[in-house]
N, C-alpha and C positions, 0 to 999 in steps of 0.2 A: 130292684133286684132280688130275686126271690133267696139267693144265697148271701145276702147281706151281712149276716151274722156268723158266717162259717169262716173259722180263722185260717183254714187251707187256702180260699179263695185270694187271700191279700198276703200270705207270708212271704212271698217272694217277689211281690209287684210295687212299683212306684212310678211317679211321674217326675222327671228332670226338667227343672225350669233354670234358665241363666241368671236371673235377677230377682230379687224380692218382689219386684212390682209384677213381674209374670207370675210369681207364687200367689200373689193376692188376687190377680186376675183369674186364675184357676180356681182358686178357692171360691171366691165370689160366685163363678159359675156352677160348681158342685153344690154350694149351700144355697141356691137360689130359691129353694121350697121347704117349708118346714124347719126353719133354722131357728136356733135360740141365741140371742145376744148376750154375752156376758162382758161387762165392764170392770175394768180394775179401779182399785183405791189406791192412788198416788201421794206421797208425802215426802217431805224433806226429813232427812234423818236429823234427830235431836243431839247435836253434839256441838262442842265449842263455842255456845252461847250464840250462834248465828241463825237460829231459827227465826225470829223475827224478822231480822233483815233480809234472809233470804226468802221469806214469804213476800216481801214487799217487791223484790226484783223479778221472782220467779212464781208465777201463779200455776194452780193445780191443772188448767187448762193446757199450760205450756208444758207441764211434766207429763201429760197424757200424750202429747205428739211424740216424744221420743222414742225411738227404736233403734234397737242396736242388737248385734247377735247376742244370744243366749238369754236373751231378756222377752218374754211375752208383750206383744201389743197391748195397749189399752184396751182395744175392743177385740174380742175372738169370737167366731160364730161355729156352733156345732149343731149336730142335728143326730138322732139315733141311727146307728148304722155306720157312721163315719169312722176313718180311721184317725187315732191321735198318737202321740208320741210323747213320752215324757222328757222334760228337760231338766230334772230333778232326780236325786235318789231319795226315793220314799221308804221302801221296805227291801233291802237287798235279798234278806232270807226269802222273800217270795219273788224274786226276779223283777220287782218294780224299781228298775234302776234307769239313770240317765239314757236315753236312746230307746227305751223299750216301747213297742208298738201295741196299742190295744184298740178293740173295736168299741165303740160307745152303745151301751145298752139301755142306759137312763140317763135324762137330763134333770136333776133338782134344782133348787134353789141355792143350796150351800154345798150341795155333793152332787159329783157325777160317778155314774158306775162304769166300768169298762171291762170288756173280756180279753185276756192275754191270747196274742196271736200266736206265740211261738215259745219254746221253752218247756220244761217239765211241768210247768202249771199252766200250759196251752188249754184254752177253754175256760179256766176259773175266772170267776169275777171279783172285782176289787172296786172299793169307794176311793174316790180322789176328792180331796178337799183344796180349798185355796191356800196358797203359801206365800209368803213375803220373800221377796226376790229383789236383788240389787245387782247393779252392773257389775262385771267382773273386775274392770279396770276404771275405779273412780276418776283418774287422771284423765281420761278422755272428756269428761262433762265437768262444767262450771260449778256444780253443786254436787253435794251427797244426796240421794234421794232412794226411795225404795217403792216397791209396786206389790200390791197384794191380788194376785190373780190364780187361776188354774194353770199349773204348769205343763200344760197339754196342748199345742198347737195342732191344728189340722194336719195329717202328715200322710197324705197320698201322693205328696210331692218332697223333693230333695232340691235344694239350691245347688248348682254348681257353683265352686269358688270363681268369683269375679276376677279379671285381669285389673291390676292398677292402672289408672290414667297416666300416661307419659307425655308431659307437655315440654318441648323446648322452647324456653323462652330467651329473649336478648337483652336482658338487663344485667350486664355482669357486674356483680356487686364488688367483686374482688378488685376491679380496676380503681375504685375509689381510694383504698389504701396503698395499691401498688404504685399508682401514678403519683401519689403525694410523697411517698417514700422516695421516689426516684428525682422529685424537685428537691426534696431535702439533700440527696447526693451531689445534686447540681449546684445548687445555691444557697445551702444551709437554710435554718428555720426561716429567714427573712423570705425567702421564695414562696417556701410553705407557707407562711402567714398572709402573703399577697394572695395566694388562691384562697384560703380560708375567707378572706374578706370579699371575695367575687359571688357571683351569682350562684354558683353552685357548692360554695363553701359549707354550707348547713348539711350537706350530705356526707361529709366526709366520716364522721363518728358513728354512723348507724351501722350496727351489726345485728340484722334481723333474724339469721339463722335461715333454715330452709322452710320455704311456704308450703302449705297443703295444696298439691296439685289439683286433687280432687274438688276442693272448694273453688278454686280458679276456675276449673271447667263447669262447674254448676253455673258460675257468674256468666262467663264467655258464652256458653251453649244457649242462654235464655236471653241473648240480645234479639232486640226488636228492630227489624230494619223499617224504621219510620221517617219519611221524607216531608219537609215541611216546604212552603212556597219560598220562603227567603233563601239565603245564601247557604247556611249552615244546616247541617242536620242535627236532630236531636240524638244523644246517646242514651239508649232507653231499654230497660231489661223487664221481663215479667217474673217477678217475685212475689210469692205469698199472695198470689191471686190479684195482682195489681200491677199496672205500669209505673216503673221507677224510672225517673229521668236523672244521670248523672250529670249534673248541671257545671258549667264554667266554675261557676262559685265553690260547688264541690271540690273541684278539681284543684282550684288554687288553694282551699283550707288543707288539701290533703298533701299538696307537694311543696306549698309556699312559692311556686312558681308565678310571674307577673303574667297578667293580660294587658290589652290594650292595642293601640296602632303606633306603627313605628315608621319612619320614613324610608327605611331600608326594605327593598322589595326582594324577597328571595327569588320572585317568579322572572325577575328581570334578567337580561344577558350581562354577564360580569366578566372582565378582561382579567383572567388570572395572570397575565404577563406584568401585571402591576401588583399583584399580591406577594408581598414581602415574605411572609412566611411559607408559602407553597413554594417560593423559588428557593429560598435558603435552605429549608428542611427538607425538602423532595426534590430539588433541584428540577423543578417545574415537571415532574413527573407524575401523573395521576396514580394515586394508591388506594388500595382498599384500606378499611379500618384495621384490619389485623397487621396489614404491612406498615401502615403507619406507627402502629404499636411496637412493632420490632424494631423499627428505627429508634423510636424514643426510648426502648430499653436496653439497646445496643451499647455495652461498656467497652467493648474492644474497638469499635470504631464510632466513637461519638459525634454528634454534628458539632461544628464550631460555634460555641455560644459565649460570648465574653461576660455578658450580664445575667445569662439566664433567661431571658425574654421570650426566646424562640420556645423554649422547653415549656414555659409558661403558657404559652397561647397553644401550644399543641395539647398541653395537660387539659385544656378546657375542651377542645376539639374531642378527645378521646373520651371523657366523661360524658359530653352532649351525645355522642354516636352510640357509644357502648353501653350507657345506662339511662339516661334521661329519655332517649328518644327510642331506644331498644333496637336498633337496626341490626340487620346481619352483618356481623363484621367481615365478611366474605364481600360485601358490596362496597362500591368507592365511597371515599369521603364527599359529602355533598359539596358541589364546587361553590355554591355563594356562602358557605361558611368560611371558607379560605379567606375570601375578601372581607367577612365581617369580623373576623377574629385578629387583623392587623390592628384595630383599634379596641384595645380591651375595654375602655370604659364604654363604648357604643354597645360592643357585645354583651356587657353586663347588663345594660338597660334593656336589651331586646327582650320583647314579650315572650319568653321562653315558653310559659305556660299556655298561651295561645297555640304555639307551634306545636307542643307535644299533645294537647289535647285534640287539634286536627288530626295529628298522626294517629292517635288511638281511634279517632272517629272512623279514619279511613280504612284503618286495619279491621275493625270491626264490620264495617259496612260491606267490605269485600271478601269476608270469610265466609266459609260455608260449614262451620262447624255445628255439628249436631249433639244431641244429648249421647247417642251410644257411640260418639267417636272415643277411641281409647288411645291413640298416640297422633300427636300432630304439633306441627310449629307454630308460635303466635308470635308474631312480631308487634312492635309498638311499648309503650309504657306501661306494661303488665303489672309492674309493682304498684303504679298509682290506683290501678283498678281492682287489685288485690286489698289494698288498704281501705279503699272506700268501701268495699265490700265488709271489712270487717266494721266499719263505722255505722253503716246503715242497716245490715241484717240483723235482726234481734237473736241476740245470744250467741251467734256465732264467733264474734272477737273472744269473750271470755273462754269459750270451748277450745280454740286451738291456739290462742296467743296471750300474752302478758301485755297491759297496757300501763304506761306510766302518765297518768294525767298531768296537764301543765306545761307540757313540752311542745314546742314549735318547732316547724310546721307539724301537723298530725302525723306524718308518715313516721317521723322519729320516736314516737311514743310505742311503737308496737314491736315486740319480740315475738318470733313465732317459736312455738314450743312442740307442737304436735303437726305431724305430716299427713295423719291419717286420723279419721274420725267416725265412729259408727253411727248410724242414723243420720248421716250427713244430709240426705234428702229432705228431712222433715224441717231443716232451717230454711227451706227455699218454698216449700209448697203446704205452708200451713198459714191459712189466712187470718186464722185468729191470731198470729203472732204479729201481724202488721210490718210497718217498717219505721225505723228509728230516724228522725230528723237531725240533719247536720246545721246547728245553730251556732253562728261565731260568737264566741266569748268576748268579754270587754276587751281583751289584747287584740284579739283577730279583728274586731270591729274597727279598730284604729290603724290596721295595718293596710296600706295601700296594694292592691294586687293589679 
């Protein structure tokens, strides 16, 4: 370009890009020749006496991968004649403020020189040195760290604001407490206590908060449809440059639900005319999960139940459908579950882990969710998938949730504290981060799943 150093050429020009990934692609193309690479110096902040501990947990290489709004990347590429934008106030009296654009005229080892594009000092040249910068919101990251870098990203482009990912999941955590409250109204603490000692009782006191939908989306959109020769397919994802399998053992550790074989066959034909709960509670009329809940919570015209047994069995069905399996509440209650719930001891011994794992596998296998999807429905036990991601993906869990170690099953350890996280993609696309292993501890090793 003959006029590359003329401020008037670029004063009112910019390239709009929808995502940071597209921004990087444009930058790489424009900077494909005669570029100079500047690397940052990242370090953990010295405070609270935690430096040595944090250095053991978070390497410099991990700090280098963090990207977020308002903080320069570890690596920036510049060349003479390119446009840069200041991200910090350097000298307001000379119009060197956050958002000021300049043309690079010289690139040195410790200092770069830029010419102002606009303002009363347009055309004047100023030196720019590296600065120490930190994220504006430390609460979004597992540690406090700082980055020493030039505060000047290439700026011939501007990022368009992203639209947040909206995922409708069908694991209604509110059912857990409201279902049990209704049991207490019907039969007092004795009925509630009976439920607590059943197969889903460990789920009652879990109050996780609102999960980060964008993190769940990153997991779901990286699902790999791999089919093996045997009966079941793998649940596999491509994360941090490798194939990561969500195994049945992982699922059992996360959920506490059992696996194995059972003589009861859900695929067989079942005569619901002999299903006592179905006949007494719904008058032999097929109902959706939502309609079953309406009957269950109806205090004006309650179902006649002398000992609370009907309500106890229906409570298990509601928790199964609306949380464990994550089915659409507009769908009918699965007919075979009516037959199984008549015998609660048999119902509790059923391998619900196998059932929920197959359900998740089916949903993922038949989904067409891509990385650029912004709004969709996801059926199945998404709660188990999300907790697995917190356990397996390095540094993701501490960044968006609080973990209380030593609680079982593992899903009960997690409380979600962040619904948004800057630089989220770096947790899923950094091969140097690797993948954490889920190894059963002494207590889990003795537990029969």
